[in-house]
C-alpha positions, 0 to 999 in steps of 0.5 A, spaced: 606 681 472 603 678 466 599 682 461 592 680 460 589 679 453 585 686 454 591 690 456 594 687 449 588 690 445 590 697 442 585 702 443 582 705 436 586 711 434 589 714 428 594 709 425 600 711 421 601 708 414 607 704 416 602 701 421 597 700 416 602 696 412 603 692 418 596 690 419 595 688 411 602 684 411 599 680 418 592 679 415 595 677 408 599 672 412 593 669 416 589 669 410 595 665 407 595 660 412 588 659 412 587 658 420 582 664 421 586 669 425 584 675 421 579 676 427 585 676 432 589 681 428 583 686 428 582 685 435 589 686 437 590 692 433 583 695 435 580 695 428 573 693 425 573 689 418 571 695 414 578 698 416 581 692 414 577 692 407 579 699 406 587 698 408 587 692 403 583 697 398 589 702 399 594 698 398 592 695 392 590 702 389 597 704 391 600 698 388 597 698 381 598 706 380 605 705 382 606 699 377 602 703 371 607 709 372 613 704 371 610 701 365 608 708 362 609 708 355 608 716 355 614 719 351 619 722 356 619 729 352 614 734 351 610 734 345 613 740 342 620 737 344 618 731 340 615 735 334 622 739 334 626 733 334 622 729 329 623 735 324 630 735 326 631 728 324 627 729 317 632 735 316 638 731 317 635 725 313 634 730 307 641 733 308 644 726 308 640 724 302 643 731 298 650 729 301 650 722 298 647 725 291 653 730 291 658 725 293 655 720 287 655 726 282 662 728 284 665 721 284 661 720 277 665 726 275 672 724 277 671 717 273 666 714 269 669 707 271 667 707 278 673 707 282 679 712 283 684 707 283 690 709 279 686 714 275 689 721 275 685 727 278 686 734 277 688 739 283 682 742 283 678 736 284 683 733 289 681 740 293 674 739 292 674 732 295 679 733 301 674 739 303 668 734 302 670 728 305 672 733 311 666 736 311 662 729 311 666 726 316 665 732 321 658 733 320 656 726 320 661 723 325 664 718 320 671 716 319 676 718 313 676 710 312 669 709 311 669 715 306 675 713 302 672 706 302 665 708 299 669 712 294 674 706 293 679 711 294 686 709 297 687 712 304 694 713 303 693 717 297 687 721 300 692 723 306 697 725 301 692 730 298 691 733 304 698 734 305 698 737 298 692 741 299 694 744 306 701 746 303 697 750 297 692 753 302 698 756 306 701 758 300 695 762 298 694 765 304 702 767 305 
């Protein structure tokens, strides 16, 4: 028992989103082939040309809105949070500048030649340097090696100071 062409035609009814997308794809394929079978697709689905036009517009609008959302240049954080982060950044930049100036002054105080190699440094300045380098390393996630290079200070010499400084601090607390 074969189905006639009239039996294959759907009655006009409410179409689901999946069915509308299927109609859109079939119509796009028919248009791409250029064989004029769009009318057959509309007849099979029981829709009018106005329905096909509205389906095409809906698909186009959905695609455009989805692509706009993907390329959005809107900030991922709220305006208030952005302002807070900006203020924090400026505060940290000022702190870094202050620390750099303090480090430069301390370095200048230690020696006028510009490096610490083979220079005698008194105990209180050694303690100040150890505290400052430790603070800068902790606060700005720098390495001791980096700080010692900037001060032109031998790292082994610094480590000796640390051991000496810790012994003197422990004795002071005892």
